[in-house]
C-alpha positions in Angstrom: -8.3 4.3 -7.0 -10.1 1.5 -5.2 -10.6 1.0 -1.5 -10.9 -2.5 -0.1 -12.3 -2.8 3.4 -11.8 -6.1 5.3 -13.4 -7.2 8.5 -11.9 -9.8 10.8 -13.7 -12.4 13.0 -13.7 -11.3 16.7 -11.3 -14.1 17.7 -8.1 -14.1 15.6 -8.3 -17.3 13.6 -5.1 -19.4 13.5 -5.6 -19.6 9.7 -5.6 -15.7 9.4 -2.6 -15.3 11.6 -0.7 -18.0 9.7 -1.6 -16.4 6.3 -0.7 -12.8 7.3 3.1 -12.9 6.7 2.7 -14.1 3.1 -0.1 -11.5 2.6 2.1 -8.7 3.9 4.9 -9.8 1.5 2.4 -9.5 -1.4 1.4 -6.1 -0.1 5.0 -4.9 0.1 5.6 -6.0 -3.5 2.4 -4.3 -4.8 3.4 -1.1 -3.0 6.9 -1.2 -4.6 5.2 -1.7 -8.0 3.0 1.4 -7.3 -0.2 -0.6 -7.4 -0.9 -0.3 -3.6 -0.9 3.2 -2.1 -1.4 2.2 1.6 -2.7 -0.7 3.7 -3.0 -1.5 7.3 -5.3 -2.9 10.0 -7.6 -0.9 12.2 -6.1 -0.1 15.6 -8.5 -2.5 17.3 -7.7 -5.3 14.8 -11.4 -5.6 13.7 -10.4 -5.3 10.0 -8.2 -3.4 7.6 -8.2 -0.8 4.9 -6.3 -1.1 1.6 -6.0 1.6 -1.0 -5.1 0.4 -4.5 -4.1 2.4 -7.6 -5.8 -0.1 -9.9 -8.9 -0.5 -12.0 -11.5 -3.2 -11.0 -10.3 -6.0 -13.3 -6.7 -5.5 -12.0 -7.9 -5.5 -8.4 -9.9 -8.7 -9.0 -6.7 -10.4 -10.3 -4.7 -9.1 -7.3 -7.3 -10.4 -4.9 -7.6 -13.8 -6.7 -3.9 -14.3 -6.6 -3.7 -13.7 -2.8 -5.5 -16.4 -0.8 -5.6 -14.1 2.3 -8.9 -12.6 1.0 -10.5 -16.1 1.2 -8.9 -17.1 4.6 -11.2 -18.1 7.4 -11.7 -15.1 9.7 -11.3 -12.6 6.8 -14.2 -11.0 5.0 -14.1 -8.5 2.2 -16.7 -6.1 3.6 -16.6 -3.8 0.5 -14.8 -2.5 -2.5 -15.4 1.1 -3.4 -14.1 3.5 -6.0 -12.4 6.5 -4.4 -11.4 9.9 -5.9 -9.0 11.6 -3.6 -9.0 15.4 -3.6 -5.9 15.8 -1.5 -2.9 13.5 -1.3 -0.3 12.0 -3.5 -1.1 12.0 -7.2 -1.1 8.6 -8.9 1.5 8.1 -11.6 0.2 8.9 -15.1 0.5 6.2 -17.7 3.7 6.7 -19.7 5.2 9.1 -17.1 8.7 8.6 -15.7 9.5 9.4 -12.0 
């Protein structure tokens, strides 16, 4: 799994606020497809955390296709590989629910 951490500019930029609904639609689709485990903003709206069940090339394609990650006021602070010890298990290739 990969974790994406975003930081937001202190003052909400009009561009970020305008881009957010389309971005959230993309997130909902990715979640329905099983490629996004969870996502959401920090309670103080200084950024967000997204947990993807994807390898790095797939994540790069996801981020390239969603202009939110390049919107003024949004910064990708980091991308890290994460190995959860407790929590939902990701689907195995070829398995059926």
